[in-house]
C-alpha positions as a Python dict, from the first residue, in 0.01 Angstrom:
ca = {
    (1, 'M'): (0, 0, 0),
    (2, 'G'): (200, 201, -253),
    (3, 'V'): (-93, 209, -496),
    (4, 'Y'): (-329, 323, -219),
    (5, 'K'): (-94, 606, -123),
    (6, 'E'): (-67, 717, -486),
    (7, 'N'): (-447, 718, -515),
    (8, 'Q'): (-466, 933, -200),
    (9, 'V'): (-220, 1181, -350),
    (10, 'M'): (-411, 1189, -681),
    (11, 'G'): (-737, 1237, -491),
    (12, 'S'): (-600, 1551, -325),
    (13, 'V'): (-412, 1682, -631),
    (14, 'I'): (-693, 1657, -890),
    (15, 'P'): (-943, 1893, -715),
    (16, 'F'): (-655, 2135, -649),
    (17, 'A'): (-555, 2124, -1017),
    (18, 'I'): (-917, 2181, -1123),
    (19, 'L'): (-938, 2480, -887),
    (20, 'I'): (-616, 2630, -1029),
    (21, 'L'): (-739, 2568, -1384),
    (22, 'A'): (-1073, 2735, -1305),
    (23, 'L'): (-895, 3039, -1159),
    (24, 'V'): (-669, 3067, -1465),
    (25, 'V'): (-966, 3039, -1704),
    (26, 'F'): (-1159, 3297, -1499),
    (27, 'N'): (-864, 3540, -1503),
    (28, 'V'): (-817, 3496, -1879),
    (29, 'Y'): (-1192, 3551, -1929),
    (30, 'L'): (-1185, 3872, -1721),
    (31, 'F'): (-874, 3986, -1911),
    (32, 'L'): (-1021, 3920, -2258),
    (33, 'L'): (-1372, 4051, -2186),
    (34, 'P'): (-1279, 4426, -2195),
    (35, 'M'): (-1071, 4367, -2509),
    (36, 'A'): (-1370, 4199, -2677),
    (37, 'H'): (-1592, 4495, -2581),
    (38, 'R'): (-1342, 4740, -2731),
    (39, 'M'): (-1342, 4564, -3071),
}
């Protein structure tokens, strides 16, 4: 039962972590894009 509960938690955490990571990468990309154009 403990293993099942851990798998449930991981199942809900992983997509959330991927979403956060995608947002961070997107923000960094938007932040660096104007700097790259200026160079």
